[in-house]
C-alpha positions as CSV (number, residue, x, y, z in Angstrom):
1,M,-0.1,-0.1,0.0
2,K,1.5,3.5,-1.0
3,K,1.9,5.8,1.8
4,G,1.9,8.9,-0.2
5,T,3.7,11.2,-2.6
6,I,6.9,13.0,-2.7
7,F,7.3,15.5,-5.5
8,F,10.8,16.3,-6.1
9,D,12.6,19.4,-7.7
10,F,15.6,18.0,-9.6
11,D,18.3,20.9,-10.1
12,G,19.6,21.9,-6.8
13,T,17.8,19.4,-5.0
14,I,19.2,16.1,-6.4
15,H,21.6,17.2,-8.9
16,E,24.5,19.6,-8.5
17,T,23.8,21.3,-11.7
18,M,26.4,24.0,-11.6
19,Y,28.9,21.4,-12.9
20,I,27.2,21.5,-16.2
21,Y,25.4,24.7,-16.2
22,G,28.4,27.0,-15.4
23,P,30.3,26.1,-18.6
24,A,27.0,26.2,-20.5
25,L,26.4,29.7,-19.5
26,D,30.0,30.4,-20.4
27,K,29.3,29.5,-23.9
28,A,26.3,31.6,-24.1
29,K,27.7,34.6,-22.6
30,E,30.6,34.3,-25.4
31,Y,28.1,34.3,-28.2
32,L,26.4,37.5,-26.6
33,D,29.6,39.3,-26.2
34,E,30.9,38.3,-29.7
35,H,27.7,39.8,-31.3
36,K,27.7,42.6,-29.1
37,I,24.1,41.7,-27.6
38,P,23.6,43.5,-24.2
39,H,23.0,41.8,-21.1
40,K,23.3,41.8,-17.4
41,G,23.7,39.5,-14.7
42,L,26.0,36.9,-16.5
43,E,28.8,37.3,-13.7
44,K,30.0,33.9,-12.7
45,E,29.0,34.4,-8.9
46,L,25.3,34.9,-10.2
47,Y,25.2,32.0,-12.3
48,H,23.4,29.9,-9.8
49,T,20.2,32.3,-9.2
50,Y,19.1,31.4,-12.4
51,L,18.5,27.8,-11.9
52,G,14.7,27.1,-11.3
53,Y,13.6,29.7,-13.9
54,N,12.1,28.5,-17.0
55,A,14.5,29.3,-19.7
56,D,12.5,32.2,-21.4
57,D,12.1,33.9,-18.2
58,M,15.6,33.9,-17.5
59,W,16.8,35.2,-20.6
60,K,14.3,38.0,-20.7
61,M,15.9,38.7,-17.3
62,V,19.2,38.7,-18.5
63,M,18.6,40.5,-21.8
64,G,16.3,42.7,-20.7
65,G,13.7,42.3,-23.4
66,N,11.5,39.9,-25.4
67,D,13.9,39.1,-28.4
68,L,12.5,35.8,-28.7
69,E,14.7,34.5,-31.9
70,T,17.9,35.5,-29.8
71,I,16.3,34.3,-26.5
72,H,15.6,30.8,-27.9
73,Y,18.9,30.5,-29.8
74,V,20.9,31.3,-26.7
75,S,18.6,29.1,-24.7
76,S,19.6,26.5,-27.2
77,I,23.3,27.1,-26.8
78,V,22.9,26.3,-22.9
79,G,20.9,23.2,-23.3
80,R,23.2,21.8,-26.0
81,E,26.0,22.4,-23.9
82,M,24.6,21.0,-20.6
83,N,23.8,17.7,-22.4
84,L,27.2,17.6,-23.7
85,N,28.6,18.3,-20.4
86,L,26.5,15.3,-19.3
87,D,27.8,13.3,-21.9
88,R,31.7,14.3,-20.8
89,G,30.8,13.0,-17.4
90,L,30.6,16.4,-15.6
91,G,27.5,15.8,-14.0
92,R,26.8,14.5,-10.6
93,L,24.1,13.8,-8.1
94,Y,24.4,14.9,-4.5
95,P,25.9,12.5,-2.0
96,K,23.7,10.2,-0.7
97,T,20.7,10.7,-3.1
98,E,20.4,7.4,-4.7
99,E,20.3,5.7,-1.5
100,T,17.7,8.0,0.0
101,L,15.5,7.5,-3.0
102,M,15.9,4.1,-3.1
103,E,15.0,3.8,0.7
104,L,11.8,6.0,0.1
105,K,10.7,3.9,-2.6
106,K,11.3,0.6,-0.4
107,R,9.1,2.4,2.4
108,G,6.4,2.6,-0.1
109,Y,6.3,6.3,-1.1
110,T,5.4,7.4,-4.9
111,L,8.2,9.6,-5.9
112,V,7.5,12.1,-8.8
113,Y,10.2,14.4,-10.6
114,I,9.0,18.0,-11.1
115,S,11.0,20.6,-13.1
116,N,11.0,23.9,-15.1
117,A,13.8,22.5,-17.2
118,R,13.2,21.8,-21.0
119,N,12.0,18.1,-22.3
120,R,15.1,17.6,-23.9
121,Y,17.4,18.2,-20.7
122,Y,14.9,16.1,-18.9
123,E,15.1,13.3,-21.2
124,K,18.9,13.5,-21.0
125,V,19.2,13.4,-17.3
126,K,16.7,10.6,-17.1
127,E,18.7,8.6,-19.3
128,T,22.2,9.5,-17.7
129,Y,21.0,8.7,-14.1
130,K,18.6,5.9,-15.0
131,L,15.9,8.2,-12.9
132,E,13.2,5.3,-13.8
133,R,14.7,3.4,-10.9
134,F,13.2,6.2,-8.5
135,F,10.5,7.9,-10.0
136,D,7.0,7.0,-10.7
137,G,6.2,10.2,-12.5
138,F,7.8,12.9,-14.6
139,L,6.8,16.5,-14.8
140,T,8.0,19.6,-16.6
141,S,6.6,22.9,-17.1
142,E,7.3,22.3,-21.1
143,M,4.8,19.3,-20.9
144,Y,2.1,21.8,-19.3
145,N,2.7,24.7,-21.6
146,E,5.2,26.6,-19.5
147,L,2.6,26.5,-16.2
148,P,4.2,27.4,-12.8
149,K,4.5,24.7,-10.7
150,E,1.7,25.5,-8.4
151,E,-0.7,24.8,-11.5
152,I,0.9,21.8,-12.5
153,L,0.8,20.2,-9.1
154,K,-2.9,21.3,-8.8
155,S,-3.9,19.4,-12.0
156,V,-1.9,16.1,-11.2
157,M,-2.3,15.7,-7.4
158,N,-5.4,13.5,-7.6
159,D,-3.4,11.1,-10.1
160,Y,-1.1,10.3,-7.0
161,P,-1.6,8.8,-3.6
162,A,-2.1,11.3,-0.7
163,P,-0.6,12.7,1.4
164,Y,1.6,14.9,-0.6
165,S,5.1,16.6,0.1
166,I,7.4,18.6,-2.1
167,V,11.2,18.8,-1.9
168,G,13.2,21.7,-3.3
169,D,15.7,24.6,-3.3
170,R,13.9,27.6,-4.7
171,F,10.7,29.7,-3.9
172,F,9.2,27.9,-7.0
173,D,9.1,24.8,-5.1
174,M,7.7,26.3,-1.7
175,V,5.1,28.5,-3.3
176,G,4.1,25.5,-5.2
177,G,3.5,23.3,-2.2
178,K,2.0,26.1,-0.1
179,K,-0.6,27.0,-2.5
180,N,-1.8,23.3,-2.8
181,N,-1.7,22.9,1.1
182,I,1.2,20.2,1.0
183,T,4.0,20.0,3.0
184,T,7.3,21.7,1.7
185,I,10.8,20.7,2.5
186,F,13.3,23.3,1.5
187,C,17.0,22.1,0.7
188,N,19.5,24.4,2.5
189,Y,22.2,23.1,0.3
190,G,20.7,24.0,-3.1
191,Y,20.8,27.2,-5.2
192,G,18.3,29.3,-3.6
193,K,18.7,32.2,-1.1
194,P,18.1,30.9,2.5
195,E,15.1,33.3,2.8
196,E,13.3,31.3,-0.1
197,G,12.5,28.7,2.6
198,N,11.5,30.8,5.3
199,D,8.0,29.5,5.3
200,A,9.1,25.7,4.6
201,S,7.4,23.1,6.9
202,Y,10.9,21.6,7.0
203,R,14.6,22.7,6.0
204,I,17.4,20.0,5.2
205,D,21.1,20.5,5.3
206,S,21.7,17.1,3.2
207,I,19.1,14.9,1.3
208,D,19.3,11.8,3.6
209,E,17.6,13.8,6.5
210,L,14.5,13.1,4.5
211,L,14.5,9.9,5.8
212,E,13.9,11.2,9.4
213,I,11.3,13.7,8.2
214,I,9.4,11.4,6.0
215,K,8.7,8.2,8.0
């Protein structure tokens, strides 16, 4: 008998994404600079702040406009490079991730992947890390016409057994959980600012701490 459902963000929650994302943003920045396209906020120390946004929203912030042709092109550079970096073996899951997810499965929980990333990236990480071992469902914003996580959760929750929890490192995840009255677990170790988890039901410093919270 299923005990409930845990929705997991991916980047910054189970995946140390900067190992593949940082070099990919470097390539996009090179393109923008080479073509003298104005941008702001692409300093290396700010790269992590963009993880969690969907690509269009992120590039609109960086480029300060709605030049969709350029936005889609630089987004494609990042997506291509991230996938290549996975092929190069640069990606990694956080320590104790696989053991924690497997233990939650053994305990009878339904695990669902939910991400604002593009489908092409989701398919690549799913293959790279063999995520079907852990997850019973996969949800991306692109599958739902770029809806925010709270709307995606609202539309799918009844497809999975209650009660519900969501684990994530950004305000998108916490807002999604709060608006749907589900337990929120904020990852202090991820890419969000500490205050993004101020209203979370729980905070964790390592993913294996979930085993103490979710019993």
